[in-house]
All heavy atoms as an XYZ file, in Angstrom:
918
protein
N      59.970    210.383    107.057
C      59.774    209.163    106.448
C      58.418    208.528    107.058
O      58.271    208.482    108.234
C      60.915    208.199    106.735
C      60.747    206.806    106.105
S      62.097    205.643    106.386
C      63.503    206.496    105.831
N      57.572    208.173    106.184
C      56.284    207.636    106.671
C      56.374    206.122    106.973
O      57.213    205.461    106.359
C      55.137    207.875    105.644
O      55.480    207.193    104.476
C      54.914    209.330    105.402
N      55.587    205.713    107.890
C      55.500    204.280    108.309
C      54.105    203.812    108.293
O      53.117    204.549    108.454
C      56.020    204.159    109.726
C      57.453    204.544    109.954
C      57.912    204.343    111.405
O      57.035    204.379    112.350
O      59.128    204.203    111.615
N      53.940    202.500    108.027
C      52.656    201.843    108.081
C      52.735    200.559    108.892
O      53.773    199.922    108.949
C      52.179    201.510    106.637
O      52.074    202.647    105.818
N      51.659    200.263    109.523
C      51.599    199.029    110.331
C      51.268    197.861    109.429
O      50.473    197.986    108.477
C      50.553    199.113    111.444
C      51.048    199.846    112.660
C      50.790    201.227    112.774
C      51.684    199.174    113.656
C      51.321    201.912    113.883
C      52.110    199.858    114.787
C      51.929    201.226    114.881
O      52.389    201.878    115.958
N      51.874    196.721    109.709
C      51.692    195.460    108.940
C      51.447    194.305    109.928
O      52.160    194.225    110.926
C      52.934    195.138    108.059
C      53.197    196.201    107.095
N      52.725    196.174    105.792
C      53.989    197.322    107.144
C      53.167    197.221    105.140
N      53.944    197.944    105.972
N      50.463    193.453    109.633
C      50.181    192.299    110.429
C      51.345    191.324    110.234
O      51.716    191.002    109.139
C      48.915    191.707    109.915
C      48.363    190.583    110.737
C      47.020    190.112    110.238
N      46.036    190.964    110.866
C      44.842    190.567    111.260
N      44.479    189.288    111.106
N      44.045    191.389    111.911
N      51.870    190.804    111.423
C      53.098    190.023    111.327
C      52.868    188.618    111.855
O      53.130    187.646    111.200
C      54.257    190.634    112.067
C      55.528    189.735    112.019
C      54.547    192.016    111.468
N      52.383    188.446    113.110
C      52.301    187.154    113.732
C      51.205    187.216    114.835
O      50.970    188.266    115.453
C      53.603    186.700    114.305
C      54.047    187.594    115.424
C      53.542    185.208    114.803
N      50.502    186.097    115.075
C      49.530    186.089    116.140
C      50.295    186.145    117.482
O      51.268    185.481    117.700
C      48.738    184.788    116.156
C      47.764    184.696    115.009
C      46.914    183.468    115.010
O      46.078    183.354    115.979
O      47.097    182.629    114.158
N      49.832    187.024    118.400
C      50.550    187.255    119.665
C      50.650    185.896    120.447
O      51.685    185.710    121.150
C      49.756    188.269    120.441
N      49.697    185.014    120.324
C      49.732    183.738    121.078
C      50.843    182.837    120.590
O      51.215    181.944    121.318
C      48.430    183.036    120.937
O      48.153    182.696    119.593
N      51.440    183.083    119.452
C      52.502    182.287    118.923
C      53.903    182.752    119.379
O      54.890    182.130    119.130
C      52.440    182.223    117.434
C      51.177    181.597    116.832
C      51.171    181.615    115.383
C      50.997    180.175    117.364
N      53.959    183.963    120.002
C      55.235    184.509    120.417
C      55.547    183.956    121.863
O      54.960    184.465    122.808
C      55.196    186.035    120.414
C      56.576    186.606    120.834
C      54.796    186.536    119.040
N      56.402    182.942    121.933
C      56.720    182.339    123.216
C      57.855    183.151    123.941
O      58.638    183.833    123.300
C      57.232    180.885    122.965
C      56.116    180.066    122.363
C      56.591    178.575    122.097
O      57.743    178.291    122.490
O      55.813    177.837    121.516
N      57.882    182.984    125.228
C      58.908    183.641    126.039
C      60.323    183.263    125.560
O      60.623    182.108    125.332
C      58.692    183.190    127.548
C      59.543    183.947    128.523
C      59.076    185.380    128.691
O      57.934    185.782    128.352
O      59.902    186.130    129.254
N      61.155    184.265    125.395
C      62.502    184.155    124.983
C      62.714    183.628    123.524
O      63.855    183.338    123.086
C      63.345    183.409    125.903
C      63.475    184.057    127.260
C      64.490    183.432    128.141
N      64.572    184.178    129.340
C      65.055    183.622    130.478
N      65.449    182.398    130.464
N      65.102    184.331    131.611
N      61.583    183.542    122.767
C      61.757    183.128    121.398
C      62.153    184.327    120.526
O      61.906    185.500    120.867
C      60.406    182.601    120.859
N      62.866    184.018    119.495
C      63.309    185.059    118.491
C      62.676    184.721    117.144
O      63.010    183.679    116.603
C      64.835    185.169    118.342
C      65.615    185.660    119.561
C      67.073    185.460    119.340
C      65.345    187.099    119.781
N      61.711    185.470    116.703
C      61.033    185.223    115.477
C      61.398    186.240    114.406
O      60.982    187.387    114.424
C      59.541    185.189    115.729
C      59.014    184.306    116.786
C      57.516    184.509    117.062
C      59.327    182.832    116.490
N      62.121    185.840    113.334
C      62.557    186.780    112.301
C      61.486    186.802    111.194
O      60.926    185.810    110.847
C      63.852    186.192    111.790
C      63.737    184.678    112.059
C      62.881    184.579    113.284
N      61.290    188.017    110.675
C      60.328    188.232    109.585
C      60.902    189.262    108.668
O      61.706    190.143    109.038
C      58.973    188.735    110.079
C      58.301    187.760    111.072
C      58.390    187.912    112.421
C      57.455    186.788    110.587
C      57.816    187.085    113.294
C      56.858    185.922    111.484
C      57.047    186.079    112.864
N      60.415    189.234    107.344
C      60.610    190.405    106.488
C      59.289    191.026    106.401
O      58.273    190.425    105.995
C      61.009    189.906    105.096
C      62.572    189.804    104.887
C      62.869    189.336    103.423
C      63.241    191.070    105.160
N      59.221    192.322    106.704
C      57.977    193.071    106.785
C      58.123    194.246    105.821
O      58.950    195.157    106.115
C      57.611    193.542    108.217
C      56.359    194.367    108.259
C      57.607    192.338    109.192
N      57.412    194.212    104.753
C      57.558    195.271    103.713
C      58.976    195.426    103.303
O      59.468    196.510    103.055
C      56.946    196.541    104.210
C      56.686    197.500    103.114
O      56.285    197.148    101.955
N      56.839    198.819    103.395
N      59.746    194.318    103.309
C      61.122    194.336    102.876
C      62.098    194.535    104.076
O      63.301    194.400    103.852
N      61.615    194.894    105.255
C      62.453    195.249    106.361
C      62.713    194.038    107.240
O      61.788    193.251    107.538
C      61.817    196.387    107.197
C      61.903    197.718    106.506
C      61.017    198.166    105.600
C      62.893    198.706    106.672
N      61.406    199.395    105.149
C      62.507    199.800    105.790
C      63.994    198.796    107.472
C      63.290    200.909    105.730
C      64.762    199.956    107.405
C      64.424    201.024    106.438
N      63.925    193.841    107.755
C      64.258    192.706    108.597
C      63.776    193.009    110.091
O      64.365    193.867    110.720
C      65.763    192.573    108.526
C      66.236    193.979    108.327
C      65.157    194.631    107.436
N      62.739    192.301    110.420
C      62.100    192.524    111.751
C      62.225    191.268    112.630
O      62.159    190.194    112.187
C      60.559    192.844    111.606
C      59.892    192.948    112.959
C      60.416    194.160    110.784
N      62.524    191.547    113.854
C      62.676    190.500    114.864
C      61.604    190.714    115.956
O      61.624    191.822    116.578
C      64.020    190.493    115.465
C      64.390    189.459    116.477
C      64.394    188.047    115.849
C      65.783    189.693    117.042
N      60.757    189.749    116.206
C      59.799    189.869    117.271
C      60.244    188.867    118.394
O      60.675    187.747    118.102
C      58.429    189.346    116.801
C      57.967    190.172    115.566
C      57.416    189.452    117.932
C      57.537    191.592    115.857
N      60.262    189.394    119.637
C      60.663    188.514    120.708
C      59.868    188.922    121.929
O      59.205    189.975    121.993
C      62.181    188.607    120.982
S      62.728    190.196    121.514
N      59.878    188.020    122.909
C      59.252    188.290    124.212
C      60.199    188.002    125.255
O      60.877    186.999    125.310
C      57.940    187.402    124.331
C      57.131    187.699    125.606
C      56.062    186.665    125.800
C      54.920    186.778    124.882
N      53.835    185.853    125.207
N      60.255    188.941    126.273
C      61.066    188.716    127.454
C      60.280    189.239    128.707
O      59.795    190.375    128.637
C      62.362    189.471    127.325
C      63.316    189.256    128.456
O      63.630    188.080    128.744
O      63.755    190.234    129.105
N      60.165    188.399    129.639
C      59.419    188.710    130.847
C      57.975    189.170    130.575
O      57.538    190.137    131.162
C      60.243    189.728    131.636
C      59.826    189.761    133.151
O      59.256    188.758    133.673
O      60.023    190.872    133.755
N      57.395    188.498    129.590
C      56.032    188.739    129.223
C      55.841    189.931    128.301
O      54.753    190.207    127.838
N      56.847    190.744    128.004
C      56.805    191.927    127.166
C      57.285    191.588    125.745
O      58.369    191.053    125.539
C      57.613    193.040    127.768
C      57.728    194.274    126.912
C      56.358    195.018    126.802
O      55.624    195.143    127.756
N      56.035    195.442    125.610
N      56.487    191.965    124.816
C      56.830    191.805    123.384
C      57.648    192.951    122.885
O      57.431    194.099    123.319
C      55.569    191.617    122.511
C      54.980    190.182    122.824
C      55.929    191.641    120.972
C      53.692    189.885    122.080
N      58.640    192.704    122.070
C      59.500    193.747    121.449
C      59.584    193.477    119.967
O      59.585    192.348    119.502
C      60.885    193.658    122.118
C      60.884    193.801    123.527
N      60.918    195.000    124.200
C      60.879    192.872    124.526
C      60.914    194.840    125.474
N      60.890    193.555    125.752
N      59.760    194.540    119.219
C      59.976    194.528    117.750
C      61.163    195.313    117.452
O      61.265    196.500    117.814
C      58.760    195.004    117.017
N      62.166    194.735    116.801
C      63.421    195.437    116.514
C      63.985    194.888    115.209
O      63.509    193.933    114.644
C      64.460    195.193    117.698
C      64.663    193.772    118.091
C      66.150    193.495    118.344
C      63.839    193.509    119.358
N      64.991    195.631    114.779
C      65.641    195.244    113.472
C      66.456    193.900    113.712
O      67.030    193.739    114.779
C      66.512    196.339    112.967
C      66.899    196.143    111.481
C      67.740    196.574    113.829
C      67.356    197.343    110.796
N      66.335    193.015    112.757
C      67.115    191.795    112.843
C      68.502    191.934    112.188
O      68.835    191.329    111.200
C      66.305    190.668    112.151
C      66.967    189.291    112.364
O      67.762    189.077    113.270
N      66.613    188.344    111.514
N      69.287    192.866    112.820
C      70.541    193.156    112.294
C      71.489    193.796    113.350
O      71.118    194.897    113.899
C      70.448    194.194    111.150
C      71.805    194.564    110.503
C      71.559    195.704    109.496
N      72.702    195.943    108.722
C      73.688    196.841    109.029
N      73.615    197.487    110.148
N      74.713    197.037    108.292
N      72.539    193.163    113.693
C      73.442    193.637    114.718
C      74.120    194.876    114.134
O      74.524    194.839    112.940
C      74.457    192.545    115.127
S      75.762    193.104    116.221
N      74.360    195.901    114.956
C      75.006    197.063    114.420
C      76.509    196.980    114.382
O      77.209    197.819    113.849
C      74.684    198.344    115.315
O      75.082    198.098    116.645
C      73.142    198.602    115.276
N      77.061    195.914    114.865
C      78.525    195.701    114.869
C      78.969    195.134    113.529
O      79.741    195.824    112.816
C      78.923    194.740    115.941
C      80.350    194.298    115.889
N      80.766    192.992    115.818
C      81.506    195.012    115.805
C      82.040    192.931    115.749
N      82.547    194.155    115.757
N      78.548    193.939    113.089
C      79.016    193.341    111.890
C      77.873    192.996    110.930
O      78.031    192.219    110.042
C      79.796    192.096    112.206
N      76.722    193.611    111.150
C      75.535    193.435    110.278
C      75.006    192.046    110.288
O      74.292    191.657    109.360
C      75.868    193.937    108.834
N      75.334    191.244    111.217
C      74.809    189.857    111.275
C      73.415    189.835    111.717
O      72.856    190.759    112.431
C      75.698    189.087    112.319
N      72.655    188.751    111.292
C      71.275    188.549    111.713
C      71.396    188.179    113.253
O      72.216    187.406    113.720
C      70.702    187.371    111.026
C      70.350    187.632    109.609
C      69.754    186.461    108.917
O      70.283    185.280    109.045
O      68.684    186.631    108.265
N      70.473    188.716    114.014
C      70.343    188.323    115.397
C      69.600    186.976    115.536
O      69.839    186.306    116.510
C      69.578    189.405    116.184
C      70.311    190.791    116.182
C      69.444    191.870    116.764
C      71.649    190.667    116.985
N      68.740    186.681    114.616
C      68.055    185.415    114.576
C      67.992    184.941    113.160
O      67.756    185.739    112.235
C      66.629    185.610    115.125
N      68.260    183.711    112.958
C      68.351    182.670    113.995
C      69.742    182.712    114.668
O      70.658    183.303    114.111
C      68.192    181.379    113.255
C      68.668    181.666    111.811
C      68.347    183.057    111.633
N      69.828    182.089    115.803
C      71.101    181.945    116.496
C      71.347    182.769    117.727
O      72.063    182.409    118.588
N      70.639    183.932    117.805
C      70.774    184.761    118.977
C      70.001    184.249    120.169
O      69.312    183.280    120.117
N      70.162    184.978    121.302
C      69.398    184.589    122.482
C      68.816    185.880    123.184
O      69.380    186.901    123.091
C      70.352    183.941    123.489
C      70.876    182.607    123.068
C      71.669    181.912    124.123
N      72.715    182.831    124.526
C      73.550    182.570    125.576
N      73.435    181.461    126.190
N      74.465    183.387    125.930
N      67.727    185.601    123.950
C      67.162    186.647    124.717
C      67.378    186.297    126.145
O      67.052    185.134    126.606
C      65.617    186.856    124.448
C      64.999    187.760    125.430
C      65.358    187.230    123.030
N      67.938    187.220    126.977
C      68.164    186.964    128.336
C      68.171    188.381    129.115
O      68.827    189.283    128.640
C      69.495    186.343    128.620
C      69.521    184.868    128.255
C      70.783    184.178    128.668
N      70.952    184.262    130.129
C      72.116    184.084    130.680
N      73.190    183.834    129.974
N      72.277    184.161    132.029
N      67.511    188.379    130.182
C      67.521    189.488    131.100
C      67.380    190.881    130.412
O      68.166    191.822    130.626
C      68.808    189.525    131.947
C      68.844    188.339    132.912
C      70.038    188.372    133.780
N      70.935    187.364    133.247
C      72.247    187.262    133.516
N      72.781    188.084    134.295
N      72.959    186.320    133.006
N      66.389    191.016    129.551
C      66.053    192.248    128.937
C      67.009    192.666    127.774
O      66.970    193.777    127.380
N      67.713    191.644    127.270
C      68.621    191.994    126.146
C      68.642    190.830    125.124
O      68.253    189.706    125.436
C      70.048    192.214    126.661
N      69.013    191.186    123.890
C      69.201    190.165    122.884
C      70.695    190.093    122.576
O      71.339    191.138    122.582
C      68.366    190.489    121.606
C      68.784    191.847    120.977
C      68.526    189.404    120.562
N      71.223    188.899    122.356
C      72.583    188.701    122.158
C      72.846    188.267    120.682
O      72.214    187.344    120.227
C      73.161    187.663    123.058
C      74.649    187.363    122.844
S      75.319    186.059    123.901
C      75.113    186.737    125.522
N      73.768    188.940    120.069
C      74.151    188.559    118.655
C      74.906    187.232    118.705
O      75.838    187.082    119.512
C      75.042    189.686    118.109
S      75.620    189.317    116.446
N      74.590    186.323    117.800
C      75.276    185.043    117.762
C      76.746    185.161    117.164
O      77.538    184.278    117.403
C      74.440    184.171    116.896
C      73.694    185.139    115.995
C      73.485    186.380    116.820
N      77.042    186.198    116.498
C      78.295    186.366    115.849
C      79.478    186.659    116.805
O      80.508    185.983    116.881
C      78.267    187.367    114.693
C      79.500    187.470    113.781
C      79.742    186.102    113.116
C      79.283    188.527    112.769
N      79.310    187.749    117.548
C      80.364    188.217    118.505
C      79.879    188.409    119.947
O      80.635    188.835    120.796
C      80.947    189.538    118.045
C      81.760    189.404    116.773
N      81.406    190.015    115.618
C      82.855    188.672    116.450
C      82.238    189.768    114.693
N      83.132    188.981    115.151
N      78.599    188.029    120.205
C      78.090    188.137    121.550
C      77.723    189.482    122.058
O      77.451    189.732    123.257
N      77.602    190.497    121.133
C      77.156    191.825    121.516
C      75.709    191.710    122.105
O      74.952    191.007    121.543
C      77.223    192.831    120.384
N      75.434    192.465    123.185
C      74.109    192.387    123.769
C      73.448    193.804    123.626
O      74.176    194.825    123.905
C      74.250    192.047    125.217
C      74.678    190.519    125.399
C      74.755    190.126    126.857
N      73.649    190.535    127.682
C      73.697    191.145    128.838
N      74.907    191.487    129.313
N      72.672    191.483    129.482
N      72.246    193.765    123.283
C      71.425    195.076    123.079
C      70.192    195.024    123.958
O      69.426    194.046    123.971
C      71.090    195.246    121.600
C      72.247    195.325    120.731
C      72.822    194.201    120.181
C      72.827    196.588    120.427
C      73.956    194.288    119.340
C      73.917    196.639    119.559
C      74.500    195.478    119.055
N      69.907    196.092    124.690
C      68.706    196.207    125.480
C      67.489    196.201    124.599
O      67.439    196.946    123.570
C      68.763    197.467    126.330
C      69.917    197.456    127.400
C      69.933    198.688    128.192
C      68.669    198.831    129.013
N      68.709    199.938    129.987
N      66.525    195.474    124.989
C      65.263    195.334    124.254
C      64.382    196.547    124.375
O      63.633    196.863    123.483
C      64.495    194.083    124.717
C      65.097    192.744    124.345
C      64.377    191.656    125.064
C      65.167    192.552    122.859
N      64.523    197.357    125.439
C      63.613    198.467    125.679
C      64.093    199.750    124.922
O      63.252    200.541    124.629
C      63.430    198.735    127.164
C      64.728    199.118    127.876
O      65.781    199.027    127.271
O      64.600    199.536    129.084
N      65.373    199.827    124.620
C      65.771    201.070    123.905
C      66.836    200.786    122.817
O      67.317    201.756    122.179
C      66.308    202.087    124.932
C      67.522    201.634    125.704
O      68.208    200.687    125.340
N      67.847    202.377    126.693
N      67.298    199.558    122.695
C      68.247    199.193    121.625
C      69.677    199.486    121.955
O      70.578    199.117    121.189
N      70.002    200.065    123.114
C      71.370    200.349    123.531
C      72.203    199.129    123.659
O      71.755    198.109    124.108
C      71.374    201.222    124.796
N      73.460    199.313    123.307
C      74.383    198.196    123.392
C      74.927    198.100    124.789
O      75.316    199.119    125.397
C      75.515    198.319    122.416
S      76.662    196.897    122.399
N      75.042    196.894    125.417
C      75.531    196.695    126.713
C      77.002    196.198    126.509
O      77.220    195.024    126.293
C      74.711    195.636    127.477
C      73.303    196.070    127.759
C      72.495    194.803    128.179
C      73.208    197.144    128.765
N      77.953    197.066    126.561
C      79.301    196.720    126.288
C      79.558    196.911    124.788
O      78.657    197.218    124.045
N      80.744    196.738    124.392
C      81.083    196.924    122.975
C      81.112    198.399    122.587
O      80.115    198.962    122.168
N      82.210    199.017    122.920
C      82.338    200.454    122.679
C      82.070    200.852    121.199
O      82.572    200.174    120.307
C      83.733    200.972    123.088
N      81.279    201.888    121.011
C      81.056    202.392    119.667
C      79.885    201.691    118.871
O      79.664    202.065    117.779
N      79.305    200.659    119.474
C      78.212    200.088    118.714
C      76.972    201.004    118.742
O      76.662    201.545    119.814
C      77.800    198.718    119.364
C      78.759    197.600    119.285
C      80.057    197.755    118.812
C      78.407    196.284    119.663
C      80.915    196.734    118.733
C      79.270    195.278    119.547
C      80.541    195.511    119.104
O      81.431    194.407    119.041
N      76.324    201.163    117.636
C      75.147    201.969    117.547
C      74.019    201.151    118.178
O      74.013    199.939    118.134
C      74.822    202.330    116.062
C      75.854    203.218    115.487
C      75.429    203.528    114.110
C      76.444    204.478    113.443
N      76.095    204.716    111.966
N      72.933    201.874    118.684
C      71.818    201.114    119.196
C      71.078    200.482    118.051
O      71.141    200.861    116.917
C      70.958    202.240    119.857
C      71.640    203.534    119.555
C      72.891    203.273    118.846
N      70.294    199.392    118.407
C      69.426    198.771    117.429
C      68.231    199.614    117.191
O      67.738    200.303    118.041
C      68.949    197.429    117.980
C      69.965    196.330    118.147
C      69.293    195.027    118.730
C      70.669    196.012    116.835
N      67.732    199.544    115.958
C      66.495    200.207    115.560
C      65.337    199.405    116.196
O      65.253    198.227    115.989
C      66.365    200.239    114.020
C      65.078    200.915    113.548
C      65.078    200.902    112.045
C      63.812    201.534    111.465
N      63.749    202.930    111.813
N      64.435    200.105    116.903
C      63.240    199.528    117.408
C      62.110    199.955    116.536
O      62.029    201.069    116.042
C      63.005    199.976    118.879
C      64.172    199.751    119.839
C      63.747    200.206    121.270
C      64.547    198.277    119.891
N      61.058    199.049    116.382
C      59.962    199.323    115.530
C      58.721    199.447    116.500
O      58.550    198.705    117.448
C      59.616    198.221    114.597
C      60.648    197.926    113.536
C      61.524    196.852    113.633
C      60.821    198.872    112.513
C      62.486    196.606    112.621
C      61.823    198.671    111.538
C      62.622    197.577    111.597
O      63.582    197.322    110.652
N      57.857    200.466    116.269
C      56.610    200.519    116.960
C      55.786    199.291    116.655
O      55.750    198.832    115.551
C      55.951    201.836    116.447
C      56.975    202.569    115.719
C      57.980    201.569    115.228
N      55.077    198.803    117.618
C      54.193    197.677    117.377
C      52.894    197.828    118.268
O      52.869    198.703    119.132
C      54.884    196.372    117.720
C      55.123    196.228    119.193
C      56.227    196.620    119.934
C      54.237    195.536    120.131
N      56.039    196.299    121.200
C      54.878    195.620    121.417
C      53.047    194.879    120.056
C      54.280    195.025    122.548
C      52.446    194.335    121.181
C      53.056    194.457    122.389
N      51.887    197.098    117.842
C      50.597    197.095    118.591
C      50.002    195.745    118.415
O      50.339    194.959    117.512
C      49.718    198.227    118.116
C      49.311    198.030    116.632
C      48.544    199.163    116.088
N      48.110    198.963    114.727
C      47.709    199.891    113.859
N      47.673    201.156    114.294
N      47.291    199.547    112.653
N      49.113    195.420    119.281
C      48.334    194.155    119.214
C      46.943    194.567    118.746
O      46.273    195.397    119.340
C      48.304    193.436    120.514
C      47.642    192.073    120.336
C      47.746    191.204    121.642
O      48.587    191.429    122.503
O      46.996    190.215    121.696
N      46.447    193.924    117.644
C      45.167    194.255    117.132
C      44.062    193.577    117.965
O      44.353    192.774    118.824
C      45.036    193.672    115.727
O      45.078    192.279    115.686
N      42.838    193.984    117.841
C      41.718    193.444    118.534
C      41.580    191.993    118.430
O      41.117    191.296    119.298
C      40.433    194.214    118.156
N      41.986    191.423    117.253
C      41.876    189.985    117.007
C      43.195    189.224    117.381
O      43.378    188.071    116.973
C      41.363    189.614    115.613
C      42.311    190.205    114.535
O      43.294    190.976    114.851
O      42.139    189.860    113.339
N      44.065    189.850    118.158
C      45.232    189.200    118.704
C      46.462    189.033    117.774
O      47.349    188.188    118.092
N      46.629    189.844    116.813
C      47.776    189.850    115.947
C      48.774    191.020    116.355
O      48.329    192.088    116.700
C      47.399    190.066    114.494
C      46.881    188.809    113.825
C      45.658    188.293    113.940
C      47.616    187.936    112.979
N      45.546    187.109    113.269
C      46.792    186.911    112.631
C      48.873    187.920    112.504
C      47.176    185.852    111.780
C      49.284    186.901    111.592
C      48.381    185.853    111.284
N      50.064    190.681    116.264
C      51.096    191.716    116.428
C      51.191    192.412    115.086
O      51.437    191.775    114.038
C      52.434    191.106    116.820
C      52.308    190.374    118.197
C      53.490    192.191    116.924
C      51.869    191.210    119.358
N      51.084    193.748    115.124
C      51.291    194.580    113.898
C      52.495    195.474    114.174
O      52.613    196.093    115.235
C      50.077    195.392    113.663
C      48.791    194.596    113.401
C      47.541    195.405    113.264
O      47.520    196.522    113.729
O      46.580    194.901    112.636
N      53.350    195.569    113.209
C      54.596    196.264    113.335
C      54.668    197.446    112.308
O      54.275    197.160    111.154
C      55.812    195.400    113.199
C      57.139    196.208    113.253
C      55.827    194.267    114.209
N      55.036    198.617    112.743
C      55.185    199.748    111.801
C      56.625    199.816    111.292
O      57.525    199.872    112.065
C      54.817    201.061    112.523
N      56.716    199.699    109.971
C      58.023    199.874    109.354
C      57.950    200.947    108.273
O      56.796    201.285    107.853
C      58.506    198.547    108.694
C      58.716    197.460    109.685
C      57.546    198.081    107.546
N      59.047    201.547    107.859
C      58.986    202.555    106.848
C      58.322    202.052    105.556
O      58.487    200.916    105.161
C      60.448    202.892    106.653
C      61.164    202.589    107.957
C      60.420    201.361    108.386
N      57.677    202.966    104.930
C      57.014    202.669    103.623
C      58.119    202.513    102.529
O      57.918    201.809    101.605
C      56.000    203.690    103.269
C      54.811    203.709    104.182
O      54.482    202.656    104.759
O      54.243    204.785    104.427
N      59.173    203.240    102.683
C      60.322    203.211    101.714
C      61.071    201.921    101.866
O      61.092    201.313    103.036
C      61.210    204.394    101.856
N      61.639    201.460    100.822
C      62.435    200.164    100.866
C      63.688    200.404    101.731
O      64.294    201.519    101.791
C      62.800    199.821     99.493
N      64.115    199.377    102.431
C      65.357    199.475    103.225
C      66.589    199.664    102.293
O      66.572    199.099    101.244
C      65.418    198.155    104.039
C      64.616    197.202    103.235
C      63.537    198.058    102.525
N      67.578    200.255    102.801
C      68.852    200.341    102.178
C      69.792    199.244    102.634
O      69.453    198.456    103.516
N      70.934    199.178    102.002
C      71.934    198.098    102.289
C      72.298    198.194    103.775
O      72.535    197.221    104.405
C      73.130    198.182    101.418
N      72.357    199.388    104.292
C      72.709    199.580    105.738
C      71.697    199.092    106.727
O      71.931    199.019    107.944
C      73.043    201.050    106.016
C      71.839    201.981    105.986
C      71.369    202.447    104.547
O      71.914    202.010    103.569
O      70.374    203.237    104.524
N      70.517    198.702    106.201
C      69.451    198.157    107.040
C      69.287    196.672    106.916
O      68.564    196.043    107.757
C      68.120    198.759    106.600
C      68.097    200.298    106.711
O      68.438    200.828    107.844
O      67.843    201.000    105.774
N      69.987    196.039    106.042
C      69.855    194.636    105.783
C      70.993    193.817    106.413
O      72.166    194.209    106.342
C      69.819    194.378    104.277
C      68.603    195.038    103.577
S      67.016    194.652    104.291
C      66.900    192.938    103.771
N      70.624    192.677    106.991
C      71.714    191.807    107.578
C      72.508    191.169    106.448
O      72.062    190.942    105.366
C      70.937    190.820    108.374
C      69.617    190.787    107.808
C      69.341    192.108    107.218
N      73.775    190.801    106.865
C      74.651    190.106    105.965
C      74.533    188.623    106.377
O      74.697    188.302    107.575
C      76.103    190.535    106.121
C      76.996    189.696    105.254
C      76.220    191.999    105.671
N      74.150    187.782    105.436
C      74.030    186.300    105.728
C      75.390    185.665    105.651
O      76.160    185.983    104.730
C      73.055    185.718    104.863
C      71.685    186.426    104.904
C      70.571    185.533    104.551
C      69.296    186.346    104.505
N      68.292    185.946    105.348
N      75.660    184.749    106.625
C      76.960    184.082    106.541
C      77.043    183.144    105.312
O      76.113    182.640    104.872
C      76.983    183.271    107.823
C      75.540    183.148    108.222
C      74.838    184.338    107.668
N      78.311    182.990    104.841
C      78.542    182.145    103.742
C      78.813    180.729    104.228
O      80.006    180.441    104.652
C      79.693    182.668    102.881
C      79.556    184.024    102.279
C      80.807    184.472    101.590
C      78.382    183.980    101.247
N      77.832    179.877    104.262
C      78.004    178.533    104.744
C      77.547    177.536    103.734
O      76.594    177.702    103.081
C      77.256    178.298    106.054
C      77.874    179.226    107.115
C      77.352    176.863    106.524
C      77.134    179.165    108.491
């Protein structure tokens, strides 16, 4: 599957422990920063397909799902607790010369298994 980089957000706008959700070429992407390091991951918990943002939190190298509290490591997507949870998909990213975060997502459209389920409120 081929991937392409897309300009998403200026790096200076990504604050520490902020969770910034985006749709990038149709893919649910979450940009966050923890301990000065930027991360790009799928905005979809592998447990119940809930959005991680808005509502989730970043703490100590992990993102927490607001639905059931599942925590996933930002560096490799692995779940901390919660037996049987699949790891989160991580996206390659880079910072352009002019200070933008660019994220590589698949060129193909995401499937239903890649999209978060929005709560009925």
